[in-house]
C-alpha positions, 0 to 999 in steps of 0.5 A: 403085278401079273400082265392079266390079273385074273384074280381082279376081273372084270374090275381091273380090265373094265375101266370106269370112274376111279374111286381114288381121287388122286387119279383125278388130280392128276388129269394135266392142264396143259393149255400154257405149255409148249411141245417140248414141255409136253414130252417132258411132263407127259412122254409116255402119253405122247408115246402111246399115241404116236405108236399107235398112229405109227403102226396104223401104217400097214393098215392105210391105203397108201401102204397097202397101194405099194402092194398091188402090183405084187397082189395082181401078179401073185393072185388070179383076182378075176373071179371077183370081177366076175362076181362084180359084173354079176351084180352090175357093177360094171364102173370100169369104163377103160380101167384095167380089168385086174386092177378093177377086180383089186378095187372091188375086193378092197372096197368090200373089205373096207365097208365090212371093216366100217361094219365092224368098227363101231362094235369093236370101237365102243370098247375104248370107253369100257376096257383099259387101254392097256388090255385093248391095245395088247388085243389089237396088237395080236390081231393085228399080227394075225391078220399080217400073217394072214395076208402073207399066206394069201393064195386066194381071193377070199383070203386076201380079202379077209386080211384086208379086212383085218389090217383096214380094221386093225390098222386104218380103223383101231389104231388111229382110233385109239391114239386120237381118242385116248389123247383127246380125252386124257389132254382136256386143255391143250388138246391141240398141241398133244393131238398134234404131237401124237399125229407125227406118228402117221406122217412119220408112217408116210414118210418111212414106210413106203421107202422101206417097203421099197427097199425090202422088196428089192431083197425078199418077197412081199410075203416075207415083208408082211411076216416081217411086220407081224414080228415088229407088232409082236416084238416092238409094238406089244411090249412099248404098250406095255412099258408105256402104260402102267396099270394104275395110270389115270391115262387108261380111264375114259372118265377121269377128265369129266370128273376133274372139271364140271365146268366142261362139256356134259358128255353125250351118248353116241345114241345122243349124238346121232339124233343131231343134225348137225352131227352129219353135217360136221362129219360130211365136211370131215370125210371129203379129205380122207375120201378124196386122197384115198381116191387119188393114192389108190388110183395114182398110176392112172392119174399120172398115166393121164397127166404124163408123170412117171412112178418117181414123181408120183412117189416124190409127191406122196412122200412131200405129203407126208412130210408136209402133213408133219411140218403142218401139225407143228402149227395145227396143234397151237391153232386149235388151241389159240382160236378153238377147234370149231373155228379151224374146222370151219376153214381146214378145206380151203388148202384142198380146194386150192389143190384140186384147182392146181390139177384142173388147171395144169398137168405139169409135174410140179402141179401134181407136186403143188397138190400133194404139199397142198393136200398134206396141209388140209390132212393136217388140219382135217385130223387134228380139228376133227378130234378136238371138235369131237371132244369139245362138242360131245365130252370125253366119256363117249368119246369112243364110241362116237368116233368109232362111228365117224371112222366107220363113215370115213371106212365108207367113204374110203371104200367107194373112193377108189372105185368112183375115182378110178372110174372118173380117171379112166375116163379120157380127157375128164381129168380137169372136170373130175378136179373142178366137180371136187372144187365145187364140192369143197366150196359147198362143204366149207359154207356148210362148215363156216355156217354150222360151227358158228351156229354151235358156237353161239348155241354153246360159247363155252365149248369154243 
């Protein structure tokens, strides 16, 4: 069968509820399964999600942060700073001007990607996954090539916009949405398995970049990333997802289980106050971790931590999240996503309290370990919660809107936390403020999820 069967366009390209009843009967019931059973029975479905999560790495903050010294050494970003000052955005404090200029450029590119995400993300509910992934891989590779040849601030801005949109935004959105809507039962374990891709990327990619930059230029390393998307990601997508797979069709799970949650549209969800309360809880971890990672040098300088200690902390963050995923998935399947959602910020609360009380290097290690646990719970429980509450049919559109809110929060985080951490002697106050916010959000999560379970007991 040809890769693009245009003779059958648009019905072959657009997804819809399948007319073949055999497709509906093939939707998995995975609740009793263990991880090895899931991998044996649905290796390609799990592999598809894991692949997308792994390749989201080059668009994530932890990866782009590795190149900040190279960007600052190669490009003159002072016009960005001049533009920001002209707009009255002087939040730098004692922040280095060049680093502040990059923060503004990064925030602007991230905000623009967030505005674009809902427009692109809703196509997940209309296109077959295979075609969506192929287009995504091609676009992603082009932005990697663009950043390699960026010689002006506007080129860097456009490249980071594309990396954030395709990497942090669409790669993760595709993986989590496709998995959550296909595995109706055992959703937590399936999401846990595919999310290993992010943890593997967080562990492997920083070490790989450091090794590459010792032997080649940073521009060449981005060309290698583009090549990996074209020569590894795209062929694997074609192999993993056959054209007749029900995995590509967003409406199949809903057809199979009439007793499950009735899907609601993005417009209906946006009119529910509970949606905004739950989204606020979800946003804190990516907001806070992004701000800390981008400004890790400021945090290290304020507390006397070397870059080696910070690198160890980041690696342990990824490793902890990977290990926590092993327990988070079964926890969600056993107790329900909304119950896990209600306490997922507690490890993050402990993490910020540790930093508020001590500047010892081991306090930093404890911070990243506890943050890894919260990041695991936050990522898995939130995705499963959206699927439980709002159904599978419009999950791509709903999650793209949530991802937009997340992108906005992670765009603001580097500037806000950079300003807070650059104020001498205010590190402990910043962490105590974060602890108070977490306490409030946790109380809201307990109240709102309990209320929703009482209203919709069949979904908890």
